[in-house]
C-alpha positions as CSV (number, residue, x, y, z in Angstrom):
1,M,94.5,114.2,98.6
2,I,96.4,115.2,95.5
3,Y,99.3,112.9,94.3
4,K,101.9,113.6,91.7
5,V,102.6,110.4,89.8
6,F,105.9,110.1,88.1
7,Y,105.8,107.5,85.3
8,Q,107.3,106.0,82.1
9,E,104.8,105.5,79.2
10,S,105.9,101.9,78.6
11,K,106.5,99.0,80.9
12,E,108.4,97.3,78.0
13,Q,111.4,99.7,77.9
14,N,114.1,100.5,80.5
15,P,113.2,103.6,82.5
16,K,115.2,106.7,81.6
17,R,115.0,109.9,83.6
18,E,114.8,112.0,80.5
19,Q,111.5,110.2,79.6
20,T,109.8,110.5,83.0
21,K,106.5,112.3,82.9
22,A,104.1,113.3,85.6
23,L,100.3,113.4,86.1
24,Y,98.2,114.6,89.0
25,I,95.5,112.5,90.6
26,D,93.0,113.0,93.4
27,A,92.7,109.9,95.6
28,E,92.1,109.1,99.3
29,T,95.3,107.1,99.7
30,E,98.6,106.4,97.9
31,V,97.5,102.8,97.4
32,L,94.3,103.9,95.7
33,A,96.1,106.4,93.6
34,R,98.6,103.7,92.4
35,Q,95.7,101.3,91.7
36,L,93.8,103.8,89.7
37,V,96.8,104.5,87.4
38,E,97.7,100.8,87.1
39,D,94.1,99.8,86.2
40,N,93.6,102.5,83.7
41,T,96.9,103.0,81.9
42,P,99.9,101.0,80.5
43,Y,102.3,103.2,82.5
44,N,105.2,102.1,84.6
45,I,104.9,104.0,87.8
46,E,108.2,105.2,89.3
47,F,107.1,107.2,92.3
48,L,104.1,108.8,93.9
49,Q,104.4,112.0,95.8
50,L,101.8,113.5,98.1
51,L,101.2,117.2,97.4
52,E,99.9,119.4,100.2
53,G,100.3,122.9,101.6
54,N,102.9,125.1,99.9
55,H,104.1,122.4,97.7
56,L,100.7,121.9,96.2
57,E,100.2,125.6,95.7
58,Y,103.6,125.8,93.9
59,E,102.7,123.0,91.6
60,K,99.4,124.7,90.7
61,E,101.1,128.0,89.9
62,N,104.3,126.8,88.2
63,T,103.5,123.7,86.2
64,D,100.9,122.3,83.8
65,F,98.6,121.3,86.7
66,T,95.6,119.3,85.5
67,L,94.0,116.6,87.6
68,T,93.7,113.3,85.7
69,E,90.3,111.5,86.1
70,F,89.7,107.8,85.4
């Protein structure tokens, strides 16, 4: 399953919506996706969103869609 992970680059600063970034990750579960990001980056995860069906196709066509691998 593909998850869109919304994050802040630093855990040290207060989150600001304007600084929120996103990455895409392929994982079997949301828990595993969160664990992969937490283990391999210093990012402060805000939200994980499952992408499937039309929503996934939209993201692939209209954003900078690149799967992050750890």
